[in-house]
C-alpha positions in Angstrom: 7.2 10.0 8.4 10.3 10.5 6.4 12.7 7.6 7.1 16.2 8.8 8.3 19.2 6.9 6.6 21.8 5.1 8.7 24.3 7.8 7.7 22.4 10.5 9.4 21.3 8.3 12.3 25.2 7.7 12.9 25.8 11.3 12.6 23.0 12.3 15.1 24.1 9.7 17.6 27.7 10.8 17.5 26.6 14.5 17.8 24.3 13.6 20.7 27.1 11.7 22.5 29.5 14.8 21.9 26.7 17.0 23.0 26.3 15.4 26.3 30.3 15.3 26.9 30.8 18.9 25.8 27.8 19.8 28.1 29.5 18.1 31.0 32.9 19.6 30.5 31.4 23.0 29.8 29.4 23.0 33.1 32.8 22.2 34.9 34.5 24.9 33.0 31.7 27.4 33.8 31.7 26.7 37.4 35.4 27.1 37.7 35.8 30.2 35.8 32.5 31.7 37.4 34.3 31.5 40.9 37.6 32.9 39.9 36.5 36.8 39.8 34.7 36.2 43.1 37.9 34.8 44.7 39.8 37.7 43.3 37.2 40.1 44.7 37.3 38.4 48.0 41.2 38.9 48.2 40.8 42.5 47.2 38.1 43.1 50.0 40.3 41.3 52.4 43.1 43.7 51.6 40.8 46.6 51.7 39.6 45.7 55.3 43.0 45.4 56.5 44.1 48.8 55.0 40.7 50.6 56.4 41.7 49.2 59.9 45.4 50.5 59.5 44.3 54.0 58.7 41.6 53.9 61.8 44.3 52.5 64.2 47.0 55.2 63.0 44.8 58.1 63.0 46.6 59.2 59.6 43.2 59.9 57.9 40.2 61.7 59.0 36.6 60.2 58.5 36.3 62.4 55.5 39.4 61.1 53.9 38.0 57.5 54.5 34.8 58.3 53.3 36.4 59.6 50.0 38.8 56.8 49.6 36.2 54.1 50.3 33.3 55.6 48.2 33.0 52.7 46.1 32.9 50.2 49.0 30.1 49.2 51.2 32.1 49.5 54.7 30.7 49.1 58.0 33.3 48.7 60.9 32.3 47.6 64.5 34.2 47.8 67.7 33.7 44.3 69.4 34.3 45.7 72.9 31.7 48.5 72.6 29.6 46.9 70.1 29.3 50.3 68.3 29.7 51.1 64.8 32.8 53.2 64.4 32.8 53.9 60.8 30.3 53.7 57.6 30.7 54.5 54.2 28.3 56.3 52.1 26.9 53.3 50.5 26.5 51.7 53.9 24.6 54.6 55.1 22.1 53.9 52.3 22.0 50.3 52.3 21.7 48.6 55.5 22.7 44.9 56.0 22.5 43.1 59.3 25.7 42.2 61.3 27.5 39.1 59.7 29.4 36.7 61.6 33.2 36.9 60.8 34.3 34.8 57.8 30.7 34.8 56.2 30.1 36.1 52.7 26.9 37.2 51.1 25.9 38.4 47.7 22.6 40.4 47.5 20.7 42.7 45.3 19.4 46.0 46.7 18.0 49.2 45.3 19.9 52.4 46.0 19.0 56.2 45.4 19.7 57.9 42.0 22.4 60.1 43.4 24.5 57.0 43.8 24.7 56.2 39.9 28.2 55.4 40.1 27.1 51.9 41.3 24.3 51.3 38.5 23.8 51.6 34.9 21.3 54.5 33.6 18.6 51.9 33.0 19.1 50.1 36.5 18.7 51.2 40.1 19.4 47.9 41.6 22.9 46.9 42.3 24.4 43.4 43.3 26.7 43.7 46.3 29.1 41.0 47.5 30.0 41.6 51.3 32.5 39.8 53.3 33.0 39.9 57.0 36.2 39.9 58.7 37.4 39.7 62.4 40.4 41.8 62.7 42.6 42.3 65.7 45.2 45.1 66.1 47.2 46.3 69.4 44.4 48.8 69.7 41.6 46.4 69.7 39.4 43.8 67.7 37.2 44.8 65.0 34.7 43.2 62.8 34.7 44.7 59.3 32.0 44.1 56.9 33.2 45.3 53.6 31.7 44.8 50.0 31.6 46.1 46.5 29.1 46.0 43.6 29.7 43.2 41.2 27.6 44.6 38.2 30.6 44.2 35.9 31.5 40.6 37.4 27.9 39.6 36.8 28.2 40.7 33.2 31.6 39.0 32.8 29.8 35.9 34.1 26.9 36.2 31.7 29.3 36.9 28.9 31.1 33.7 29.7 27.9 31.7 29.9 26.9 33.2 26.4 30.4 32.2 24.9 29.9 28.8 26.3 26.4 28.3 25.0 27.3 29.4 21.4 30.4 27.4 21.5 28.4 24.5 22.4 26.0 25.0 19.5 28.6 25.8 16.9 30.7 22.7 18.1 27.4 20.6 17.9 26.9 21.9 14.4 30.6 21.0 13.4 30.5 17.8 15.3 27.3 16.8 13.2 28.9 17.9 9.9 32.2 16.1 10.5 30.3 12.9 11.8 28.1 12.9 8.8 31.2 13.0 6.3 33.1 10.3 8.4 29.9 8.2 8.4 29.6 8.4 4.7 33.2 7.3 4.3 32.8 4.4 6.7 29.4 3.2 5.1 30.8 3.8 1.5 31.6 0.0 0.9 28.0 -0.9 2.2 26.5 1.9 -0.2 28.5 0.3 -3.0 27.2 -3.3 -2.0 23.7 -2.1 -1.8 23.7 -0.4 -5.2 25.2 -3.3 -6.8 22.9 -6.0 -5.3 19.8 -3.8 -6.4 21.2 -4.0 -10.2 21.8 -7.8 -9.9 19.0 -9.9 -11.2 18.5 -13.2 -13.1 20.0 -11.6 -16.2 23.4 -10.7 -14.6 23.6 -13.2 -11.7 27.3 -13.7 -12.4 28.1 -10.3 -11.1 29.9 -10.3 -7.6 30.3 -7.7 -5.0 33.8 -6.3 -4.8 35.8 -7.7 -1.6 38.0 -5.1 0.2 41.6 -5.9 1.3 41.1 -5.4 4.7 39.7 -8.4 6.4 37.0 -6.2 8.4 33.2 -6.7 8.9 32.4 -5.2 5.3 34.7 -7.5 3.6 33.0 -10.5 5.4 29.6 -9.0 4.6 30.8 -8.9 0.9 31.9 -12.5 1.1 28.6 -13.6 2.5 26.8 -12.0 -0.2 28.8 -13.5 -2.9 28.3 -16.9 -1.5 24.6 -16.4 -1.4 24.8 -15.3 -5.0 26.7 -18.4 -6.0 24.2 -20.5 -4.5 21.3 -18.5 -6.3 23.2 -18.8 -9.7 23.7 -22.6 -9.1 19.8 -22.8 -8.3 19.0 -21.0 -11.3 21.0 -23.2 -13.6 19.7 -26.4 -12.1 16.2 -25.0 -12.4 16.7 -24.1 -16.1 18.5 -27.3 -16.8 15.8 -29.4 -15.4 13.1 -27.5 -17.3 15.0 -27.7 -20.6 15.7 -31.4 -20.1 12.2 -32.3 -19.0 10.7 -30.3 -21.9 12.9 -32.1 -24.3 12.2 -35.5 -22.9 8.6 -34.9 -23.3 8.6 -33.4 -26.7 9.2 -36.8 -28.8 6.6 -39.1 -26.8 4.0 -36.5 -27.2 4.7 -36.0 -30.7 4.5 -39.9 -31.0 1.3 -40.0 -29.4 -0.3 -37.4 -31.4 0.8 -38.8 -34.7 -0.8 -42.0 -33.5 -4.0 -40.3 -32.7 -4.1 -38.4 -36.2 -3.6 -41.9 -37.9 -6.4 -43.3 -35.8 -8.7 -40.3 -36.6 -7.8 -40.5 -40.3 -8.1 -44.5 -40.7 -11.0 -44.7 -43.0 -10.8 -48.8 -43.1 -12.4 -49.2 -40.0 -15.4 -47.4 -38.4 -14.7 -45.9 -35.1 -17.2 -45.5 -32.5 -18.4 -41.9 -32.0 -17.6 -42.0 -28.3 -14.0 -43.1 -29.1 -13.7 -40.8 -31.9 -14.8 -37.8 -29.5 -12.3 -38.9 -26.9 -9.4 -39.1 -29.3 -10.4 -35.6 -30.5 -10.2 -34.3 -27.1 -6.8 -35.9 -26.4 -5.5 -34.5 -29.6 -6.4 -31.1 -28.7 -4.6 -31.4 -25.3 -1.7 -32.8 -26.6 -1.4 -30.1 -29.2 -1.5 -27.5 -26.3 1.1 -29.5 -24.3 3.4 -29.6 -27.5 2.8 -25.7 -27.8 3.9 -25.4 -24.1 6.9 -27.5 -24.5 7.9 -25.8 -27.6 7.7 -22.3 -25.9 9.5 -23.5 -22.8 12.3 -24.9 -25.0 12.5 -21.5 -27.0 12.7 -19.5 -23.6 15.2 -21.8 -22.3 17.3 -21.7 -25.5 17.0 -17.9 -25.3 18.3 -17.5 -21.8 20.9 -20.4 -22.3 22.3 -18.7 -25.5 21.9 -15.2 -24.5 23.4 -14.3 -28.0 21.9 -13.0 -31.2 22.9 -13.5 -34.8 22.6 -9.9 -36.2 21.9 -9.5 -40.0 20.5 -6.6 -42.0 16.8 -7.2 -42.2 13.7 -5.2 -43.4 11.3 -5.1 -40.4 8.6 -3.6 -42.5 8.6 -6.5 -45.2 8.9 -9.0 -42.2 5.6 -7.5 -40.7 3.9 -7.6 -44.1 4.9 -11.2 -44.5 3.5 -12.1 -41.1 0.2 -10.3 -41.9 -0.1 -12.4 -45.0 0.4 -15.6 -42.8 -2.1 -14.6 -40.3 -4.8 -13.7 -43.1 -6.8 -16.7 -42.7 -7.3 -16.1 -38.8 -8.0 -12.4 -39.1 -10.6 -13.3 -41.7 -12.3 -15.9 -39.7 -12.7 -13.3 -36.9 -13.4 -10.5 -39.4 -10.4 -8.6 -37.9 -9.3 -5.5 -40.0 -5.6 -4.9 -40.0 -4.4 -1.2 -40.7 -0.7 -0.6 -41.2 1.2 2.7 -41.2 4.9 2.2 -42.2 6.9 5.3 -42.1 10.4 3.5 -42.0 11.3 0.9 -44.5 15.1 0.6 -44.2 17.0 -2.2 -43.1 18.3 -2.7 -39.5 20.7 -5.1 -37.8 18.7 -7.9 -35.8 18.3 -11.6 -35.5 15.8 -12.3 -38.1 14.4 -15.4 -36.8 14.2 -14.1 -33.3 12.5 -10.9 -34.3 10.2 -12.9 -36.5 9.2 -15.1 -33.5 8.6 -11.9 -31.4 6.5 -10.1 -33.8 4.5 -13.4 -34.7 3.9 -13.9 -31.0 2.6 -10.4 -30.7 0.3 -10.6 -33.9 -1.0 -13.9 -32.8 -1.9 -12.4 -29.4 -3.5 -9.2 -31.0 -5.8 -11.7 -33.1 -6.5 -14.2 -29.9 -7.4 -11.5 -27.6 -9.2 -9.2 -29.9 -12.9 -8.6 -30.2 -15.3 -9.9 -32.9 -14.9 -7.5 -36.1 -12.3 -5.8 -34.2 -9.4 -3.9 -35.6 -5.4 -4.2 -35.2 -3.3 -1.0 -35.9 0.4 -1.6 -36.8 2.9 1.2 -37.3 6.6 1.3 -38.0 8.6 4.7 -37.6 11.8 6.1 -36.7 12.4 8.1 -33.4 16.0 9.5 -33.0 18.3 6.2 -33.0 15.4 3.9 -32.6 12.9 2.0 -34.6 9.5 2.1 -32.9 7.2 -0.7 -33.8 3.6 -0.5 -32.2 0.9 -3.3 -32.5 -2.5 -2.0 -31.0 -5.7 -4.2 -31.0 -9.1 -3.6 -29.7 -9.8 -5.5 -26.7 -10.9 -5.4 -23.2 -8.9 -3.0 -21.1 -6.1 -4.7 -18.8 -6.1 -3.1 -15.4 -3.1 -1.0 -14.3 -2.2 -3.5 -11.5 -1.8 -6.5 -14.1 -0.1 -4.4 -16.8 3.5 -4.7 -15.3 2.7 -8.5 -14.8 1.8 -9.5 -18.4 5.4 -10.1 -19.3 6.1 -12.5 -16.7 6.2 -16.4 -17.3 3.0 -18.0 -17.3 0.9 -14.9 -16.0 -2.5 -14.8 -17.8 -4.9 -12.0 -17.7 -7.9 -14.2 -18.9 -6.8 -17.4 -17.9 -10.0 -19.3 -19.2 -9.9 -17.5 -22.4 -6.1 -18.2 -22.7 -6.5 -21.9 -22.3 -9.2 -22.0 -24.9 -7.2 -20.1 -27.3 -4.2 -22.3 -26.5 -1.9 -19.7 -24.9 0.9 -21.2 -22.7 1.5 -17.9 -20.8 5.3 -17.9 -22.2 4.6 -15.9 -25.5 5.1 -12.4 -23.9 7.9 -13.4 -21.7 9.6 -14.9 -25.1 9.2 -11.6 -26.8 10.5 -9.6 -23.8 13.7 -11.7 -23.8 14.2 -11.2 -27.5 13.7 -7.5 -27.4 16.2 -7.3 -24.3 18.7 -9.3 -26.3 18.8 -6.7 -29.0 19.2 -3.9 -26.1 15.5 -2.6 -26.8 12.7 -1.9 -24.8 9.2 -3.0 -24.8 6.0 -1.6 -22.9 2.3 -2.0 -22.9 -0.6 0.3 -22.3 -4.3 -0.4 -22.3 -6.7 2.4 -22.4 -10.1 3.4 -24.2 -10.8 -0.1 -25.5 -7.3 -0.5 -27.0 -4.2 -2.6 -25.8 -1.0 -1.2 -27.4 2.5 -3.0 -27.3 5.1 -0.7 -28.1 8.7 -1.9 -29.2 11.8 0.1 -29.5 14.9 -1.2 -31.3 18.2 0.5 -31.7 18.6 1.0 -35.6 22.4 1.0 -35.6 24.3 -1.2 -33.1 
């Protein structure tokens, strides 16, 4: 199910509340306006009832005159003394209605004959008639006058009114949703800015802070709270890095002293060392060398994160790589690994020579360590637009897709037992990634078809 963002939720809630309010007032308006035509018709019927009684009392008009004058009305007049009907209009002769009590009003639907089409449309034979009953007293007597008129036109007007209200309600809902959506966007804009900014904040730019608005409202308080949280995080990161650097530095010298002592003991030929002690010293020396490597990598990584700057000089990456390949020739021959180089770009670029040397050295070292026996290393350098692309591939076991994004994390090892045997600290690729990022470059890894490839892109001109 697709998630609905807060902005849309607010717009929907406001629209729903607006819909209920509009519906309530529309219903009140509808009933008020719908009654007005009927009230007007009732007053007309009352006037006509009085008029027809005046005509009957005064004998000014014959029955034929009355039938002609009231041919559009349903009229039936009763003499209360005799109880006889003294007048019926043409419509009353065709549509029978029982005697109503005086003051009563009814609305009914009835079918009439085709010769009275004046009361109907061509398609309909039914008419809706509203009839009122009046008790009218004159000097000549008391009459019950039931008089009515078709309200087909009124019914259409009421239906039109209902249609207008429904369409108006739908249109107002649409406009209300659009306006609410725009207003919600403006109200939530500070939250959106804070969200985007906090998503971009990482360990690299932990010093960035969320802007605090001038108004002392909830959003400003939220921004202050986030900034205080970032302050605590930044302080914690700094303390953690300081602790790591200081601890590594304090361990470096004692370990070197111990290793030198062991080396001297193993090289001492004046005294015969028992085989058991010699074996233990050799194991200790191996472990100390691993600790020294780990401490060295920790210090390097700490220094990179602390300095966060590079000393750019014009260097030739191709020559740097050739020099590294020569340095690792003994190791490649020991594992019978073949190195193929494809250098298409040999011009100088601006970069920190020591750091780039360290990064490429780590990559070639890994390509040898985690290669297979009689394997191959493919190295290529080429230009792509404004970037120098360096690719180092080695034959190896494939790395799963789940592990690929993790290999640049500190202390992450894909083959833990193998890494420990090879003396890996789990920091080599983290150091490489940090160096490449300091040069505003990118690094990525892919592993397929028995090959693992690490690709680096460095800006040529910076």
